[in-house]
PDB file of N, CA, C and O in Angstrom:
ATOM      1  N   MET A   1     -14.379 -42.090 -15.916  1.00  0.00           N
ATOM      2  CA  MET A   1     -13.525 -41.625 -16.992  1.00  0.00           C
ATOM      3  C   MET A   1     -12.396 -40.738 -16.458  1.00  0.00           C
ATOM      4  O   MET A   1     -11.279 -40.762 -16.976  1.00  0.00           O
ATOM      5  N   LYS A   2     -12.695 -39.966 -15.432  1.00  0.00           N
ATOM      6  CA  LYS A   2     -11.686 -39.087 -14.843  1.00  0.00           C
ATOM      7  C   LYS A   2     -10.492 -39.907 -14.347  1.00  0.00           C
ATOM      8  O   LYS A   2      -9.342 -39.517 -14.550  1.00  0.00           O
ATOM      9  N   SER A   3     -10.763 -41.034 -13.701  1.00  0.00           N
ATOM     10  CA  SER A   3      -9.704 -41.871 -13.166  1.00  0.00           C
ATOM     11  C   SER A   3      -8.825 -42.442 -14.275  1.00  0.00           C
ATOM     12  O   SER A   3      -7.602 -42.489 -14.138  1.00  0.00           O
ATOM     13  N   LEU A   4      -9.437 -42.872 -15.361  1.00  0.00           N
ATOM     14  CA  LEU A   4      -8.674 -43.422 -16.478  1.00  0.00           C
ATOM     15  C   LEU A   4      -7.785 -42.345 -17.093  1.00  0.00           C
ATOM     16  O   LEU A   4      -6.627 -42.607 -17.417  1.00  0.00           O
ATOM     17  N   SER A   5      -8.312 -41.156 -17.253  1.00  0.00           N
ATOM     18  CA  SER A   5      -7.551 -40.039 -17.809  1.00  0.00           C
ATOM     19  C   SER A   5      -6.376 -39.688 -16.895  1.00  0.00           C
ATOM     20  O   SER A   5      -5.267 -39.444 -17.370  1.00  0.00           O
ATOM     21  N   PHE A   6      -6.619 -39.663 -15.603  1.00  0.00           N
ATOM     22  CA  PHE A   6      -5.566 -39.362 -14.634  1.00  0.00           C
ATOM     23  C   PHE A   6      -4.446 -40.389 -14.714  1.00  0.00           C
ATOM     24  O   PHE A   6      -3.270 -40.033 -14.797  1.00  0.00           O
ATOM     25  N   ARG A   7      -4.811 -41.644 -14.689  1.00  0.00           N
ATOM     26  CA  ARG A   7      -3.804 -42.706 -14.706  1.00  0.00           C
ATOM     27  C   ARG A   7      -3.014 -42.717 -16.015  1.00  0.00           C
ATOM     28  O   ARG A   7      -1.814 -42.992 -16.024  1.00  0.00           O
ATOM     29  N   LYS A   8      -3.697 -42.419 -17.111  1.00  0.00           N
ATOM     30  CA  LYS A   8      -3.021 -42.332 -18.405  1.00  0.00           C
ATOM     31  C   LYS A   8      -2.002 -41.189 -18.386  1.00  0.00           C
ATOM     32  O   LYS A   8      -0.878 -41.352 -18.861  1.00  0.00           O
ATOM     33  N   ASP A   9      -2.390 -40.046 -17.846  1.00  0.00           N
ATOM     34  CA  ASP A   9      -1.466 -38.913 -17.737  1.00  0.00           C
ATOM     35  C   ASP A   9      -0.293 -39.244 -16.816  1.00  0.00           C
ATOM     36  O   ASP A   9       0.851 -38.901 -17.115  1.00  0.00           O
ATOM     37  N   LEU A  10      -0.574 -39.907 -15.706  1.00  0.00           N
ATOM     38  CA  LEU A  10       0.480 -40.261 -14.753  1.00  0.00           C
ATOM     39  C   LEU A  10       1.482 -41.222 -15.385  1.00  0.00           C
ATOM     40  O   LEU A  10       2.692 -41.040 -15.248  1.00  0.00           O
ATOM     41  N   VAL A  11       0.989 -42.226 -16.063  1.00  0.00           N
ATOM     42  CA  VAL A  11       1.878 -43.171 -16.745  1.00  0.00           C
ATOM     43  C   VAL A  11       2.689 -42.450 -17.816  1.00  0.00           C
ATOM     44  O   VAL A  11       3.857 -42.767 -18.038  1.00  0.00           O
ATOM     45  N   GLY A  12       2.069 -41.490 -18.470  1.00  0.00           N
ATOM     46  CA  GLY A  12       2.737 -40.759 -19.539  1.00  0.00           C
ATOM     47  C   GLY A  12       3.923 -39.922 -19.097  1.00  0.00           C
ATOM     48  O   GLY A  12       4.781 -39.594 -19.917  1.00  0.00           O
ATOM     49  N   VAL A  13       3.992 -39.571 -17.824  1.00  0.00           N
ATOM     50  CA  VAL A  13       5.107 -38.745 -17.333  1.00  0.00           C
ATOM     51  C   VAL A  13       6.112 -39.534 -16.495  1.00  0.00           C
ATOM     52  O   VAL A  13       7.071 -38.954 -15.986  1.00  0.00           O
ATOM     53  N   GLN A  14       5.915 -40.829 -16.343  1.00  0.00           N
ATOM     54  CA  GLN A  14       6.791 -41.633 -15.492  1.00  0.00           C
ATOM     55  C   GLN A  14       8.255 -41.581 -15.936  1.00  0.00           C
ATOM     56  O   GLN A  14       9.150 -41.410 -15.108  1.00  0.00           O
ATOM     57  N   GLU A  15       8.494 -41.726 -17.220  1.00  0.00           N
ATOM     58  CA  GLU A  15       9.875 -41.722 -17.712  1.00  0.00           C
ATOM     59  C   GLU A  15      10.544 -40.374 -17.454  1.00  0.00           C
ATOM     60  O   GLU A  15      11.699 -40.314 -17.033  1.00  0.00           O
ATOM     61  N   GLU A  16       9.812 -39.304 -17.710  1.00  0.00           N
ATOM     62  CA  GLU A  16      10.354 -37.964 -17.475  1.00  0.00           C
ATOM     63  C   GLU A  16      10.600 -37.727 -15.981  1.00  0.00           C
ATOM     64  O   GLU A  16      11.609 -37.132 -15.602  1.00  0.00           O
ATOM     65  N   LEU A  17       9.690 -38.186 -15.149  1.00  0.00           N
ATOM     66  CA  LEU A  17       9.863 -38.049 -13.700  1.00  0.00           C
ATOM     67  C   LEU A  17      11.072 -38.840 -13.212  1.00  0.00           C
ATOM     68  O   LEU A  17      11.815 -38.378 -12.347  1.00  0.00           O
ATOM     69  N   LEU A  18      11.263 -40.025 -13.767  1.00  0.00           N
ATOM     70  CA  LEU A  18      12.411 -40.837 -13.366  1.00  0.00           C
ATOM     71  C   LEU A  18      13.721 -40.152 -13.744  1.00  0.00           C
ATOM     72  O   LEU A  18      14.666 -40.141 -12.955  1.00  0.00           O
ATOM     73  N   ARG A  19      13.781 -39.587 -14.935  1.00  0.00           N
ATOM     74  CA  ARG A  19      14.994 -38.853 -15.340  1.00  0.00           C
ATOM     75  C   ARG A  19      15.256 -37.680 -14.397  1.00  0.00           C
ATOM     76  O   ARG A  19      16.393 -37.437 -13.992  1.00  0.00           O
ATOM     77  N   PHE A  20      14.194 -36.958 -14.055  1.00  0.00           N
ATOM     78  CA  PHE A  20      14.344 -35.818 -13.154  1.00  0.00           C
ATOM     79  C   PHE A  20      14.795 -36.282 -11.765  1.00  0.00           C
ATOM     80  O   PHE A  20      15.668 -35.666 -11.154  1.00  0.00           O
ATOM     81  N   ALA A  21      14.201 -37.360 -11.278  1.00  0.00           N
ATOM     82  CA  ALA A  21      14.581 -37.894  -9.968  1.00  0.00           C
ATOM     83  C   ALA A  21      16.043 -38.329  -9.971  1.00  0.00           C
ATOM     84  O   ALA A  21      16.750 -38.147  -8.980  1.00  0.00           O
ATOM     85  N   TYR A  22      16.492 -38.901 -11.077  1.00  0.00           N
ATOM     86  CA  TYR A  22      17.893 -39.318 -11.166  1.00  0.00           C
ATOM     87  C   TYR A  22      18.827 -38.111 -11.152  1.00  0.00           C
ATOM     88  O   TYR A  22      19.897 -38.153 -10.545  1.00  0.00           O
ATOM     89  N   LYS A  23      18.420 -37.044 -11.818  1.00  0.00           N
ATOM     90  CA  LYS A  23      19.233 -35.818 -11.793  1.00  0.00           C
ATOM     91  C   LYS A  23      19.347 -35.271 -10.372  1.00  0.00           C
ATOM     92  O   LYS A  23      20.386 -34.736  -9.987  1.00  0.00           O
ATOM     93  N   LEU A  24      18.278 -35.407  -9.602  1.00  0.00           N
ATOM     94  CA  LEU A  24      18.296 -34.914  -8.224  1.00  0.00           C
ATOM     95  C   LEU A  24      19.147 -35.783  -7.307  1.00  0.00           C
ATOM     96  O   LEU A  24      19.820 -35.271  -6.412  1.00  0.00           O
ATOM     97  N   THR A  25      19.118 -37.095  -7.527  1.00  0.00           N
ATOM     98  CA  THR A  25      19.750 -38.015  -6.589  1.00  0.00           C
ATOM     99  C   THR A  25      21.075 -38.603  -7.075  1.00  0.00           C
ATOM    100  O   THR A  25      21.921 -38.977  -6.263  1.00  0.00           O
ATOM    101  N   THR A  26      21.256 -38.685  -8.380  1.00  0.00           N
ATOM    102  CA  THR A  26      22.395 -39.354  -9.023  1.00  0.00           C
ATOM    103  C   THR A  26      22.578 -40.797  -8.538  1.00  0.00           C
ATOM    104  O   THR A  26      23.691 -41.323  -8.541  1.00  0.00           O
ATOM    105  N   ASP A  27      21.495 -41.419  -8.131  1.00  0.00           N
ATOM    106  CA  ASP A  27      21.514 -42.806  -7.679  1.00  0.00           C
ATOM    107  C   ASP A  27      20.241 -43.479  -8.195  1.00  0.00           C
ATOM    108  O   ASP A  27      19.135 -43.010  -7.924  1.00  0.00           O
ATOM    109  N   ARG A  28      20.396 -44.572  -8.934  1.00  0.00           N
ATOM    110  CA  ARG A  28      19.231 -45.219  -9.551  1.00  0.00           C
ATOM    111  C   ARG A  28      18.207 -45.704  -8.530  1.00  0.00           C
ATOM    112  O   ARG A  28      17.007 -45.495  -8.714  1.00  0.00           O
ATOM    113  N   GLU A  29      18.658 -46.340  -7.472  1.00  0.00           N
ATOM    114  CA  GLU A  29      17.729 -46.845  -6.458  1.00  0.00           C
ATOM    115  C   GLU A  29      16.961 -45.704  -5.787  1.00  0.00           C
ATOM    116  O   GLU A  29      15.747 -45.785  -5.603  1.00  0.00           O
ATOM    117  N   GLU A  30      17.672 -44.658  -5.432  1.00  0.00           N
ATOM    118  CA  GLU A  30      17.015 -43.502  -4.813  1.00  0.00           C
ATOM    119  C   GLU A  30      16.057 -42.836  -5.788  1.00  0.00           C
ATOM    120  O   GLU A  30      14.982 -42.383  -5.395  1.00  0.00           O
ATOM    121  N   ALA A  31      16.440 -42.776  -7.050  1.00  0.00           N
ATOM    122  CA  ALA A  31      15.568 -42.183  -8.068  1.00  0.00           C
ATOM    123  C   ALA A  31      14.290 -43.004  -8.216  1.00  0.00           C
ATOM    124  O   ALA A  31      13.199 -42.443  -8.322  1.00  0.00           O
ATOM    125  N   ASN A  32      14.420 -44.322  -8.223  1.00  0.00           N
ATOM    126  CA  ASN A  32      13.235 -45.180  -8.303  1.00  0.00           C
ATOM    127  C   ASN A  32      12.355 -45.027  -7.069  1.00  0.00           C
ATOM    128  O   ASN A  32      11.130 -44.991  -7.183  1.00  0.00           O
ATOM    129  N   ASP A  33      12.965 -44.935  -5.899  1.00  0.00           N
ATOM    130  CA  ASP A  33      12.199 -44.717  -4.669  1.00  0.00           C
ATOM    131  C   ASP A  33      11.457 -43.384  -4.717  1.00  0.00           C
ATOM    132  O   ASP A  33      10.288 -43.300  -4.343  1.00  0.00           O
ATOM    133  N   LEU A  34      12.140 -42.353  -5.177  1.00  0.00           N
ATOM    134  CA  LEU A  34      11.531 -41.030  -5.280  1.00  0.00           C
ATOM    135  C   LEU A  34      10.366 -41.043  -6.270  1.00  0.00           C
ATOM    136  O   LEU A  34       9.325 -40.439  -6.015  1.00  0.00           O
ATOM    137  N   LEU A  35      10.543 -41.725  -7.385  1.00  0.00           N
ATOM    138  CA  LEU A  35       9.463 -41.851  -8.368  1.00  0.00           C
ATOM    139  C   LEU A  35       8.269 -42.574  -7.758  1.00  0.00           C
ATOM    140  O   LEU A  35       7.126 -42.166  -7.965  1.00  0.00           O
ATOM    141  N   GLN A  36       8.520 -43.633  -7.015  1.00  0.00           N
ATOM    142  CA  GLN A  36       7.434 -44.383  -6.389  1.00  0.00           C
ATOM    143  C   GLN A  36       6.696 -43.514  -5.366  1.00  0.00           C
ATOM    144  O   GLN A  36       5.466 -43.496  -5.342  1.00  0.00           O
ATOM    145  N   GLU A  37       7.429 -42.809  -4.539  1.00  0.00           N
ATOM    146  CA  GLU A  37       6.805 -41.934  -3.542  1.00  0.00           C
ATOM    147  C   GLU A  37       5.991 -40.832  -4.208  1.00  0.00           C
ATOM    148  O   GLU A  37       4.889 -40.508  -3.764  1.00  0.00           O
ATOM    149  N   THR A  38       6.537 -40.262  -5.271  1.00  0.00           N
ATOM    150  CA  THR A  38       5.844 -39.199  -5.999  1.00  0.00           C
ATOM    151  C   THR A  38       4.566 -39.722  -6.639  1.00  0.00           C
ATOM    152  O   THR A  38       3.527 -39.064  -6.597  1.00  0.00           O
ATOM    153  N   SER A  39       4.647 -40.902  -7.229  1.00  0.00           N
ATOM    154  CA  SER A  39       3.475 -41.503  -7.872  1.00  0.00           C
ATOM    155  C   SER A  39       2.388 -41.812  -6.843  1.00  0.00           C
ATOM    156  O   SER A  39       1.205 -41.603  -7.109  1.00  0.00           O
ATOM    157  N   LEU A  40       2.781 -42.304  -5.685  1.00  0.00           N
ATOM    158  CA  LEU A  40       1.797 -42.588  -4.632  1.00  0.00           C
ATOM    159  C   LEU A  40       1.122 -41.311  -4.142  1.00  0.00           C
ATOM    160  O   LEU A  40      -0.085 -41.302  -3.898  1.00  0.00           O
ATOM    161  N   LYS A  41       1.888 -40.240  -3.998  1.00  0.00           N
ATOM    162  CA  LYS A  41       1.298 -38.959  -3.589  1.00  0.00           C
ATOM    163  C   LYS A  41       0.330 -38.455  -4.647  1.00  0.00           C
ATOM    164  O   LYS A  41      -0.734 -37.928  -4.322  1.00  0.00           O
ATOM    165  N   ALA A  42       0.700 -38.617  -5.914  1.00  0.00           N
ATOM    166  CA  ALA A  42      -0.195 -38.209  -7.000  1.00  0.00           C
ATOM    167  C   ALA A  42      -1.489 -39.018  -6.944  1.00  0.00           C
ATOM    168  O   ALA A  42      -2.575 -38.456  -7.088  1.00  0.00           O
ATOM    169  N   LEU A  43      -1.384 -40.320  -6.737  1.00  0.00           N
ATOM    170  CA  LEU A  43      -2.575 -41.170  -6.656  1.00  0.00           C
ATOM    171  C   LEU A  43      -3.439 -40.800  -5.451  1.00  0.00           C
ATOM    172  O   LEU A  43      -4.667 -40.836  -5.535  1.00  0.00           O
ATOM    173  N   ASP A  44      -2.812 -40.449  -4.343  1.00  0.00           N
ATOM    174  CA  ASP A  44      -3.559 -40.029  -3.152  1.00  0.00           C
ATOM    175  C   ASP A  44      -4.327 -38.732  -3.390  1.00  0.00           C
ATOM    176  O   ASP A  44      -5.332 -38.473  -2.728  1.00  0.00           O
ATOM    177  N   ASN A  45      -3.859 -37.923  -4.329  1.00  0.00           N
ATOM    178  CA  ASN A  45      -4.491 -36.631  -4.611  1.00  0.00           C
ATOM    179  C   ASN A  45      -5.243 -36.623  -5.941  1.00  0.00           C
ATOM    180  O   ASN A  45      -5.500 -35.564  -6.515  1.00  0.00           O
ATOM    181  N   GLU A  46      -5.585 -37.794  -6.414  1.00  0.00           N
ATOM    182  CA  GLU A  46      -6.280 -37.926  -7.692  1.00  0.00           C
ATOM    183  C   GLU A  46      -7.588 -37.136  -7.724  1.00  0.00           C
ATOM    184  O   GLU A  46      -7.999 -36.667  -8.785  1.00  0.00           O
ATOM    185  N   ASP A  47      -8.234 -36.988  -6.593  1.00  0.00           N
ATOM    186  CA  ASP A  47      -9.513 -36.265  -6.539  1.00  0.00           C
ATOM    187  C   ASP A  47      -9.358 -34.782  -6.892  1.00  0.00           C
ATOM    188  O   ASP A  47     -10.346 -34.119  -7.204  1.00  0.00           O
ATOM    189  N   LYS A  48      -8.143 -34.263  -6.846  1.00  0.00           N
ATOM    190  CA  LYS A  48      -7.894 -32.856  -7.177  1.00  0.00           C
ATOM    191  C   LYS A  48      -7.584 -32.657  -8.659  1.00  0.00           C
ATOM    192  O   LYS A  48      -7.400 -31.528  -9.116  1.00  0.00           O
ATOM    193  N   TYR A  49      -7.529 -33.746  -9.397  1.00  0.00           N
ATOM    194  CA  TYR A  49      -7.172 -33.719 -10.820  1.00  0.00           C
ATOM    195  C   TYR A  49      -8.294 -33.130 -11.660  1.00  0.00           C
ATOM    196  O   TYR A  49      -9.467 -33.452 -11.471  1.00  0.00           O
ATOM    197  N   THR A  50      -7.913 -32.261 -12.591  1.00  0.00           N
ATOM    198  CA  THR A  50      -8.854 -31.699 -13.557  1.00  0.00           C
ATOM    199  C   THR A  50      -8.410 -32.146 -14.946  1.00  0.00           C
ATOM    200  O   THR A  50      -7.330 -31.768 -15.400  1.00  0.00           O
ATOM    201  N   PRO A  51      -9.235 -32.950 -15.629  1.00  0.00           N
ATOM    202  CA  PRO A  51      -8.853 -33.423 -16.965  1.00  0.00           C
ATOM    203  C   PRO A  51      -8.600 -32.267 -17.934  1.00  0.00           C
ATOM    204  O   PRO A  51      -9.124 -31.167 -17.761  1.00  0.00           O
ATOM    205  N   ASP A  52      -7.801 -32.535 -18.934  1.00  0.00           N
ATOM    206  CA  ASP A  52      -7.477 -31.573 -19.994  1.00  0.00           C
ATOM    207  C   ASP A  52      -6.768 -30.326 -19.480  1.00  0.00           C
ATOM    208  O   ASP A  52      -6.934 -29.239 -20.033  1.00  0.00           O
ATOM    209  N   THR A  53      -5.979 -30.486 -18.422  1.00  0.00           N
ATOM    210  CA  THR A  53      -5.148 -29.392 -17.926  1.00  0.00           C
ATOM    211  C   THR A  53      -3.688 -29.831 -18.032  1.00  0.00           C
ATOM    212  O   THR A  53      -3.411 -30.981 -18.376  1.00  0.00           O
ATOM    213  N   ASN A  54      -2.770 -28.941 -17.744  1.00  0.00           N
ATOM    214  CA  ASN A  54      -1.350 -29.255 -17.803  1.00  0.00           C
ATOM    215  C   ASN A  54      -1.005 -30.180 -16.641  1.00  0.00           C
ATOM    216  O   ASN A  54      -0.854 -29.731 -15.505  1.00  0.00           O
ATOM    217  N   PHE A  55      -0.882 -31.461 -16.928  1.00  0.00           N
ATOM    218  CA  PHE A  55      -0.631 -32.453 -15.880  1.00  0.00           C
ATOM    219  C   PHE A  55       0.724 -32.244 -15.219  1.00  0.00           C
ATOM    220  O   PHE A  55       0.871 -32.492 -14.022  1.00  0.00           O
ATOM    221  N   LYS A  56       1.702 -31.797 -15.971  1.00  0.00           N
ATOM    222  CA  LYS A  56       3.047 -31.596 -15.426  1.00  0.00           C
ATOM    223  C   LYS A  56       3.132 -30.357 -14.549  1.00  0.00           C
ATOM    224  O   LYS A  56       3.978 -30.283 -13.657  1.00  0.00           O
ATOM    225  N   GLY A  57       2.277 -29.400 -14.791  1.00  0.00           N
ATOM    226  CA  GLY A  57       2.355 -28.117 -14.099  1.00  0.00           C
ATOM    227  C   GLY A  57       1.724 -28.131 -12.797  1.00  0.00           C
ATOM    228  O   GLY A  57       1.716 -27.114 -12.104  1.00  0.00           O
TER     229      GLY A  57
END
């Protein structure tokens, strides 16, 4: 259940992360690359996730 909750939270912030990445890079391709790298790092650290906490923080 922890994994499903984590993935749901991660998917839920993808659009916001992409907007933020675009603000940082001002390039769509770079923003998409940054989002992908960030998502992979989040998935690699899924074991540190605590459900029902501020996922963005």
